[in-house]
C-alpha positions as CSV (number, residue, x, y, z in Angstrom):
1,M,4.6,-104.7,-23.0
2,V,5.0,-105.8,-19.3
3,G,7.2,-102.8,-18.6
4,V,4.8,-100.3,-20.2
5,V,1.8,-101.7,-18.3
6,S,3.7,-101.6,-14.9
7,T,4.8,-98.0,-15.6
8,A,1.3,-96.8,-16.4
9,T,-0.2,-98.6,-13.4
10,A,2.4,-97.1,-11.1
11,L,1.7,-93.6,-12.5
12,L,-2.1,-94.1,-12.0
13,L,-1.6,-95.2,-8.4
14,V,0.5,-92.2,-7.7
15,L,-1.9,-89.8,-9.3
16,A,-4.9,-91.4,-7.6
17,Q,-3.5,-90.4,-4.2
18,P,-4.5,-87.0,-2.6
19,V,-2.1,-84.2,-3.5
20,P,0.1,-83.9,-0.4
21,A,0.4,-80.6,1.4
22,N,4.1,-80.9,1.1
23,A,5.0,-80.7,-2.6
24,S,8.4,-82.4,-1.9
25,S,6.5,-85.7,-1.2
26,L,5.4,-85.9,-4.9
27,D,8.9,-85.4,-6.3
28,D,10.2,-88.0,-3.9
29,V,7.7,-90.6,-5.1
30,F,8.5,-89.9,-8.8
31,A,12.2,-89.9,-8.2
32,K,12.1,-93.3,-6.5
33,L,10.0,-94.6,-9.4
34,L,12.2,-93.3,-12.1
35,V,15.4,-94.6,-10.4
36,K,13.9,-98.1,-10.5
37,Q,13.0,-97.7,-14.2
38,V,16.4,-96.4,-15.3
39,T,18.7,-99.3,-15.3
40,G,22.4,-99.5,-16.3
41,K,21.5,-102.6,-18.4
42,N,19.0,-100.6,-20.6
43,A,21.2,-97.6,-20.7
44,K,24.1,-99.7,-21.9
45,K,22.0,-100.6,-25.0
46,H,22.5,-97.0,-26.1
47,L,26.3,-97.3,-25.6
48,D,26.2,-100.4,-27.8
49,A,24.3,-98.5,-30.4
50,L,26.8,-95.6,-30.4
51,Q,29.7,-98.1,-30.7
52,A,28.0,-99.7,-33.7
53,I,27.6,-96.3,-35.2
54,A,31.3,-95.4,-34.8
55,T,32.4,-98.8,-36.1
56,A,30.3,-98.3,-39.2
57,N,31.5,-94.7,-39.8
58,G,35.3,-94.7,-39.7
59,G,35.7,-95.4,-35.9
60,N,34.5,-92.1,-34.5
61,R,31.4,-89.8,-34.0
62,A,33.2,-86.5,-34.3
63,A,31.6,-83.2,-35.3
64,G,31.1,-82.9,-39.1
65,T,31.3,-86.7,-39.7
66,P,28.8,-89.3,-40.7
67,G,29.3,-90.9,-37.3
68,Y,28.0,-87.8,-35.6
69,R,25.0,-87.4,-37.9
70,A,24.1,-91.1,-37.3
71,S,24.4,-90.5,-33.5
72,R,22.2,-87.5,-33.8
73,D,19.6,-89.4,-35.8
74,Y,19.6,-92.3,-33.4
75,V,19.0,-90.1,-30.4
76,A,16.4,-87.9,-32.2
77,G,14.5,-91.0,-33.4
78,K,14.3,-92.6,-30.0
79,L,13.0,-89.3,-28.5
80,R,10.4,-88.7,-31.2
81,K,9.1,-92.2,-30.8
82,A,8.7,-91.6,-27.1
83,G,6.6,-88.5,-27.8
84,Y,9.0,-85.7,-27.1
85,K,9.0,-82.5,-29.0
86,V,12.3,-82.8,-30.8
87,T,14.2,-80.0,-32.5
88,L,17.4,-80.3,-34.5
89,D,19.1,-77.1,-33.6
90,P,21.7,-76.0,-36.2
91,I,25.2,-74.8,-35.1
92,N,28.3,-73.9,-37.0
93,F,31.8,-75.3,-36.7
94,V,35.1,-74.9,-38.6
95,Q,35.1,-77.4,-41.5
96,G,38.3,-76.1,-43.1
97,W,40.9,-73.4,-42.6
98,T,43.9,-72.5,-44.7
99,E,46.5,-69.8,-44.2
100,N,47.3,-68.4,-47.7
101,S,50.3,-66.3,-46.7
102,P,52.2,-65.4,-43.5
103,P,50.5,-62.9,-41.2
104,T,51.6,-59.3,-40.7
105,L,52.2,-57.5,-37.4
106,T,53.9,-54.1,-37.9
107,R,54.1,-51.2,-35.4
108,T,53.4,-47.9,-37.2
109,A,53.4,-45.5,-34.2
110,P,54.9,-44.0,-32.1
111,D,57.7,-45.5,-34.3
112,S,57.9,-48.3,-36.8
113,K,58.9,-51.9,-36.1
114,V,58.2,-55.1,-38.1
115,Y,57.6,-58.3,-36.0
116,V,58.7,-61.6,-37.5
117,P,55.8,-63.9,-38.5
118,N,55.9,-67.5,-37.2
119,E,58.7,-66.4,-34.8
120,D,57.5,-63.4,-32.8
121,F,53.9,-64.2,-33.4
122,F,51.6,-66.8,-35.1
123,T,48.1,-66.6,-36.6
124,F,45.5,-68.1,-34.2
125,Q,43.8,-70.9,-36.2
126,P,41.1,-70.5,-37.3
127,S,41.4,-66.7,-37.5
128,P,39.1,-65.0,-40.1
129,A,40.9,-63.0,-42.8
130,G,41.3,-59.3,-42.0
131,D,43.6,-56.3,-42.5
132,V,43.3,-53.5,-39.9
133,T,45.5,-50.7,-38.7
134,A,44.4,-49.3,-35.3
135,Q,45.6,-48.3,-31.9
136,V,46.4,-51.1,-29.4
137,Q,44.6,-51.1,-26.1
138,A,45.7,-53.4,-23.2
139,V,43.0,-55.3,-21.4
140,D,43.6,-55.9,-17.7
141,V,47.2,-57.2,-18.2
142,T,49.5,-58.1,-15.4
143,L,52.9,-56.4,-15.9
144,P,55.4,-57.1,-14.7
145,P,54.3,-60.8,-14.6
146,T,53.9,-62.5,-11.2
147,P,55.9,-65.6,-10.3
148,T,53.0,-67.8,-11.2
149,P,50.5,-67.5,-14.1
150,T,47.6,-65.5,-12.6
151,S,46.5,-63.2,-15.4
152,T,42.8,-63.1,-15.9
153,S,43.1,-60.6,-18.8
154,G,40.0,-60.8,-21.0
155,C,38.3,-63.5,-19.0
156,E,35.3,-61.3,-18.0
157,A,33.2,-58.9,-20.0
158,A,33.9,-56.4,-17.3
159,D,37.6,-56.4,-18.3
160,F,36.6,-54.5,-21.4
161,T,34.9,-51.6,-19.5
162,G,36.3,-48.5,-21.1
163,F,37.6,-50.4,-24.2
164,V,37.3,-48.1,-27.3
165,A,35.5,-49.9,-30.1
166,G,37.6,-50.2,-33.2
167,R,40.9,-50.6,-31.4
168,I,43.0,-53.8,-31.4
169,A,42.7,-55.7,-28.1
170,L,46.0,-56.6,-26.4
171,I,45.2,-59.5,-24.1
172,Q,47.4,-61.6,-21.8
173,R,47.3,-65.4,-21.8
174,G,46.1,-67.1,-18.6
175,T,43.3,-68.6,-16.4
176,C,40.4,-69.0,-18.9
177,P,40.2,-70.5,-22.4
178,Y,41.5,-68.5,-25.3
179,A,38.0,-68.7,-26.9
180,T,36.5,-66.8,-23.9
181,K,39.0,-64.0,-24.3
182,V,38.4,-63.9,-28.1
183,L,34.6,-63.8,-27.8
184,N,34.7,-61.1,-25.1
185,A,37.0,-59.0,-27.3
186,G,34.7,-59.3,-30.3
187,R,31.6,-58.4,-28.2
188,A,33.5,-55.3,-27.0
189,G,34.0,-54.1,-30.6
190,A,37.7,-54.9,-31.1
191,S,38.9,-54.7,-34.7
192,G,41.6,-57.3,-34.1
193,I,43.1,-59.4,-31.2
194,I,46.7,-59.9,-30.0
195,I,47.0,-62.5,-27.2
196,F,50.5,-62.6,-25.7
197,N,52.2,-65.0,-23.3
198,E,52.3,-64.3,-19.5
199,G,56.1,-64.0,-19.3
200,Q,56.5,-66.9,-16.8
201,P,59.8,-68.8,-16.6
202,G,59.6,-72.0,-18.5
203,R,56.4,-71.2,-20.4
204,T,56.5,-71.8,-24.1
205,D,56.4,-68.5,-25.8
206,A,54.9,-67.7,-29.3
207,F,53.5,-70.8,-30.9
208,A,50.9,-71.9,-33.4
209,I,47.6,-73.0,-31.9
210,D,44.1,-74.0,-33.0
211,I,41.5,-72.6,-30.6
212,G,38.5,-73.6,-32.8
213,E,37.0,-70.2,-32.4
214,W,36.2,-67.7,-35.2
215,R,33.0,-66.0,-34.2
216,A,34.6,-62.7,-33.2
217,G,34.9,-62.3,-37.0
218,I,38.2,-60.4,-36.8
219,P,41.9,-61.2,-37.3
220,M,43.7,-62.6,-34.3
221,V,47.3,-63.6,-33.5
222,F,49.3,-65.1,-30.6
223,A,52.5,-63.3,-29.8
224,D,55.4,-63.9,-27.4
225,F,55.8,-62.0,-24.2
226,A,58.3,-59.5,-25.5
227,V,55.9,-58.3,-28.2
228,G,53.0,-57.9,-25.8
229,N,55.1,-56.3,-23.1
230,E,56.5,-53.8,-25.6
231,L,53.2,-52.8,-27.1
232,A,51.6,-52.4,-23.6
233,A,54.4,-50.1,-22.5
234,L,54.1,-47.7,-25.5
235,A,51.5,-45.0,-25.2
236,G,49.4,-44.7,-28.3
237,A,51.0,-47.8,-29.9
238,T,49.4,-48.4,-33.3
239,V,49.9,-51.5,-35.4
240,R,48.9,-53.0,-38.7
241,L,47.5,-56.5,-38.2
242,K,46.8,-58.7,-41.2
243,V,45.7,-62.3,-41.6
244,D,45.3,-63.9,-45.0
245,A,43.3,-67.1,-44.6
246,T,40.4,-69.0,-46.0
247,L,37.8,-70.2,-43.5
248,T,35.1,-72.7,-44.4
249,L,32.2,-73.4,-42.0
250,G,30.1,-76.5,-41.7
251,T,26.8,-77.2,-39.9
252,D,25.9,-79.8,-37.3
253,H,22.9,-80.0,-35.0
254,N,22.2,-80.2,-31.3
255,V,19.3,-82.5,-30.4
256,I,16.8,-80.7,-28.2
257,A,13.9,-82.7,-26.7
258,E,11.2,-81.2,-24.6
259,T,8.4,-82.7,-22.5
260,R,4.9,-81.9,-23.7
261,L,3.8,-81.1,-20.2
262,G,5.2,-78.8,-17.6
263,N,5.4,-75.1,-16.9
264,P,7.2,-73.5,-19.9
265,K,8.3,-70.6,-17.7
266,N,10.2,-72.9,-15.4
267,V,12.5,-75.1,-17.5
268,V,14.8,-77.8,-16.2
269,M,17.6,-78.5,-18.6
270,V,19.6,-81.8,-18.6
271,G,22.5,-82.0,-21.1
272,A,25.4,-84.1,-22.3
273,H,27.6,-83.8,-25.4
274,L,27.0,-86.3,-28.1
275,D,30.1,-85.9,-30.2
276,S,33.4,-87.8,-29.8
277,V,36.9,-86.7,-30.7
278,P,38.2,-87.8,-34.2
279,A,40.6,-90.3,-32.6
280,G,37.9,-92.8,-31.4
281,P,34.3,-93.7,-30.8
282,G,34.0,-91.7,-27.5
283,I,32.0,-94.3,-25.5
284,N,32.9,-92.9,-22.1
285,D,33.5,-89.4,-23.4
286,N,30.7,-88.8,-23.8
287,G,28.6,-91.8,-24.9
288,S,28.1,-92.4,-21.2
289,G,26.5,-89.1,-20.3
290,S,24.4,-89.2,-23.5
291,A,23.2,-92.7,-23.0
292,A,22.3,-92.1,-19.4
293,I,20.2,-89.0,-20.0
294,L,18.6,-90.6,-23.1
295,E,17.4,-93.6,-21.0
296,T,16.2,-91.2,-18.3
297,A,14.2,-89.3,-20.9
298,L,12.7,-92.4,-22.4
299,Q,11.6,-93.8,-19.0
300,M,10.0,-90.5,-17.9
301,R,8.1,-89.9,-21.1
302,N,4.7,-90.5,-19.4
303,Y,5.4,-88.5,-16.2
304,P,3.0,-85.6,-15.5
305,V,5.9,-83.2,-14.8
306,R,5.1,-79.8,-13.3
307,N,8.1,-78.1,-14.8
308,K,9.1,-78.3,-18.5
309,V,12.1,-80.6,-18.9
310,R,14.4,-80.0,-21.8
311,F,17.0,-82.7,-22.7
312,A,20.0,-81.4,-24.8
313,F,22.5,-83.6,-26.7
314,W,25.2,-81.1,-27.7
315,A,27.2,-81.1,-30.9
316,A,30.8,-80.1,-31.3
317,E,31.7,-79.9,-27.6
318,E,35.1,-81.4,-28.3
319,I,36.1,-78.5,-30.5
320,G,35.2,-75.7,-28.1
321,L,31.7,-76.2,-26.5
322,L,30.3,-74.9,-29.8
323,G,26.9,-76.6,-29.5
324,S,26.0,-75.4,-26.0
325,D,27.7,-72.0,-26.5
326,Q,25.8,-71.2,-29.7
327,Y,22.6,-72.4,-28.1
328,V,22.9,-70.2,-25.1
329,E,24.1,-67.3,-27.2
330,G,21.0,-67.6,-29.4
331,L,18.5,-67.4,-26.5
332,T,16.8,-64.1,-25.8
333,T,17.0,-62.7,-22.3
334,A,13.4,-63.9,-21.6
335,Q,14.3,-67.4,-22.8
336,R,17.4,-67.6,-20.6
337,D,15.3,-66.4,-17.6
338,R,12.9,-69.3,-18.0
339,I,15.7,-71.8,-17.5
340,R,15.7,-72.5,-13.8
341,L,18.8,-74.8,-13.8
342,Y,21.1,-76.8,-16.0
343,L,22.4,-80.3,-15.2
344,N,25.5,-81.5,-17.0
345,F,26.7,-85.1,-17.4
346,D,30.0,-85.5,-19.2
347,M,32.0,-88.8,-18.6
348,V,30.1,-90.6,-16.0
349,A,31.6,-94.1,-16.4
350,S,35.4,-93.6,-16.3
351,P,37.2,-97.0,-15.7
352,N,39.2,-95.7,-12.7
353,Y,36.3,-93.6,-11.6
354,A,35.7,-91.1,-8.8
355,Y,32.2,-89.7,-8.1
356,K,32.9,-86.0,-8.6
357,L,30.1,-83.4,-8.1
358,Y,30.5,-79.9,-9.5
359,D,31.5,-77.7,-6.6
360,G,28.6,-75.3,-6.7
361,D,29.5,-73.5,-3.5
362,D,33.4,-73.5,-3.9
363,S,33.5,-75.3,-0.5
364,D,37.2,-76.2,-1.1
365,A,38.0,-72.5,-1.7
366,V,40.6,-73.4,-4.4
367,G,40.5,-73.2,-8.2
368,S,37.4,-71.9,-10.0
369,P,34.8,-69.9,-8.1
370,A,31.4,-71.0,-7.1
371,G,28.6,-71.3,-9.6
372,P,25.7,-68.9,-9.9
373,P,23.2,-68.8,-7.0
374,G,21.4,-72.2,-6.9
375,S,24.5,-74.2,-7.9
376,A,25.2,-75.0,-4.3
377,Q,21.7,-76.4,-3.8
378,I,22.1,-78.6,-6.9
379,E,25.4,-80.0,-5.6
380,Q,23.7,-80.7,-2.2
381,Q,20.8,-82.5,-4.0
382,L,23.2,-84.7,-5.9
383,A,25.2,-85.4,-2.7
384,R,22.1,-86.6,-0.9
385,F,21.6,-89.3,-3.5
386,F,25.1,-90.7,-2.9
387,D,24.8,-90.2,0.8
388,R,21.6,-92.3,0.9
389,R,23.5,-95.1,-0.8
390,G,26.5,-94.8,1.5
391,L,28.7,-93.8,-1.5
392,G,31.5,-91.3,-1.2
393,H,31.8,-88.3,-3.4
394,V,34.2,-85.3,-3.9
395,G,34.0,-81.9,-5.4
396,T,35.2,-80.9,-8.9
397,D,35.7,-77.4,-10.2
398,F,33.7,-75.5,-12.7
399,D,36.8,-75.2,-14.8
400,G,35.0,-74.4,-18.1
401,R,35.8,-77.7,-19.8
402,S,32.3,-78.9,-20.4
403,D,28.9,-77.6,-21.5
404,Y,27.9,-76.1,-18.2
405,G,30.3,-73.2,-19.1
406,P,28.0,-71.2,-21.3
407,F,25.1,-71.5,-18.8
408,I,27.0,-70.4,-15.7
409,A,28.5,-67.5,-17.8
410,V,25.0,-66.0,-18.1
411,G,24.0,-66.7,-14.5
412,I,22.1,-70.0,-14.8
413,P,22.7,-72.3,-11.9
414,A,24.3,-75.6,-12.8
415,G,25.6,-78.8,-11.4
416,G,26.3,-82.4,-12.5
417,I,28.5,-85.5,-12.2
418,F,32.0,-86.2,-13.6
419,T,34.0,-89.4,-13.0
420,G,37.4,-88.0,-14.2
421,A,39.4,-87.7,-17.4
422,E,43.2,-87.5,-17.9
423,G,43.7,-86.4,-14.3
424,I,45.5,-88.8,-11.8
425,K,43.6,-90.5,-9.1
426,T,44.8,-89.7,-5.6
427,P,45.5,-92.1,-2.7
428,A,42.6,-90.6,-0.8
429,E,40.3,-91.2,-3.8
430,Q,41.5,-94.8,-4.0
431,A,40.5,-95.3,-0.4
432,L,37.1,-93.7,-1.1
433,F,36.2,-95.3,-4.5
434,G,38.6,-98.2,-5.1
435,G,40.6,-98.3,-8.3
436,T,44.3,-97.4,-8.6
437,A,46.0,-94.3,-7.3
438,G,48.6,-92.8,-9.5
439,V,46.7,-93.8,-12.7
440,A,44.5,-91.6,-14.9
441,Y,40.8,-91.8,-14.2
442,D,40.4,-92.7,-17.9
443,V,43.6,-93.9,-19.6
444,C,41.7,-94.0,-22.9
445,Y,40.6,-90.4,-22.7
446,H,40.5,-88.9,-26.2
447,Q,42.0,-92.1,-27.7
448,A,41.0,-94.8,-30.0
449,C,40.6,-97.2,-27.0
450,D,37.6,-95.4,-25.7
451,T,35.4,-98.2,-27.0
452,I,32.5,-100.2,-25.5
453,S,35.1,-102.1,-23.3
454,N,36.3,-98.9,-21.7
455,P,33.4,-97.7,-19.4
456,N,33.1,-98.9,-15.8
457,L,29.6,-100.3,-15.7
458,T,29.3,-100.1,-12.0
459,A,29.9,-96.3,-12.1
460,F,27.6,-96.1,-15.1
461,D,24.7,-97.8,-13.3
462,V,25.1,-95.7,-10.2
463,N,25.3,-92.4,-12.1
464,A,22.4,-93.3,-14.4
465,D,20.3,-93.7,-11.2
466,A,21.7,-90.4,-9.8
467,I,20.8,-88.7,-13.1
468,A,17.3,-90.1,-12.9
469,D,16.9,-89.1,-9.3
470,S,17.9,-85.4,-9.8
471,T,16.0,-85.1,-13.1
472,A,12.7,-86.4,-11.6
473,R,13.0,-84.2,-8.4
474,Y,13.6,-81.0,-10.4
475,A,10.9,-82.0,-12.9
476,F,8.4,-81.7,-10.0
477,N,10.0,-79.2,-7.6
478,T,12.5,-76.4,-8.1
479,N,11.7,-74.6,-4.9
480,A,15.2,-75.1,-3.5
481,I,16.7,-73.1,-6.4
482,P,16.7,-69.4,-5.7
């Protein structure tokens, strides 16, 4: 009870003061208060709970398992008790997929040719069943191939400008996730999809792969470079594409919690994925992000926020960002426009950590481009927190590997913190953050050893404070975001 009384007293003292002419003063007061309230010690209790859930449910918290459902119920229960408006947002994922017979890819015009299944091409798991004969249309392919993989074929909706609905999309591998290419093709009205290799020396050619994506609703295969190059070169090439498979979908839920107060037309979203991989309990990936934003939400439950704050705990991130992607896809244009910014926290306690802030302005001019307008300001706001504490930080690309992806794809500014996954720490990062150069940031990434003993609690404590700081500031003031 002592904590509750002190929080209420502090809030009353703040609210009793005259409203300052400079609105930023208020967000600074509440940010400092929330940072004091959000402690690594209390946030770790949620990590302990997630470990206990995994231990009691087969060692993991993966999508479609009892471990995930128990994690969902734990988070939702805490938030409801704290007074949030909580919604269990249903999403679909692939529960089962079976290929009943080999796929067919046969050229029927301008001449005939039969391509060899499971040699020249493979079915993309989990392709829906389908049997279509149609003309092939190449989508922004790079032929002949360049010395290094640079194809962006199918990565942008604009690549499909001029695409004739009903044709089979011929797309080159490269740059963005396969799922992005598949969804863009489906939205453009493709009746089937052939993705082929870039043609780079040393690249594995046709192979079987599971992309976890089925929502285009059309048959899709992955072919070697020779097949794609041949079809792209033939004017009017027509093929029969057939996939014979059985696809079974399951349902999971995102946990969405919203403050009762705040402007509903100016929403600040804070998110982390709640699921683990099947191999282990996922305590750093991403129990750490989930626990930190959960504790932040619990501690700010009584704050008189000016902007609506919406906390999201995403399902099925590990199998293709399915929770966040389906959430964003399901929003109307008006609902998207109300989201002022999105903050993402995925792996914030890696044992060999670096403090990495998403590079909103592409200041390093390498890798992925800058985020939507406003992303640079989010990076700067997070950087100020670390600068005030005398802590170093580096940039990290918006490479599409976490739940900010669907938000920046529709123009919503984003930012966040990441402490590293399977990448290798550099000597410069060792000098800045300590730890060991030449070793992965998290040697237990996606493994059974990502248990309660894996997270670095120093990084976890610092990042929980950083999350509290940015959440509180934007809860009261988003003027810096265009």
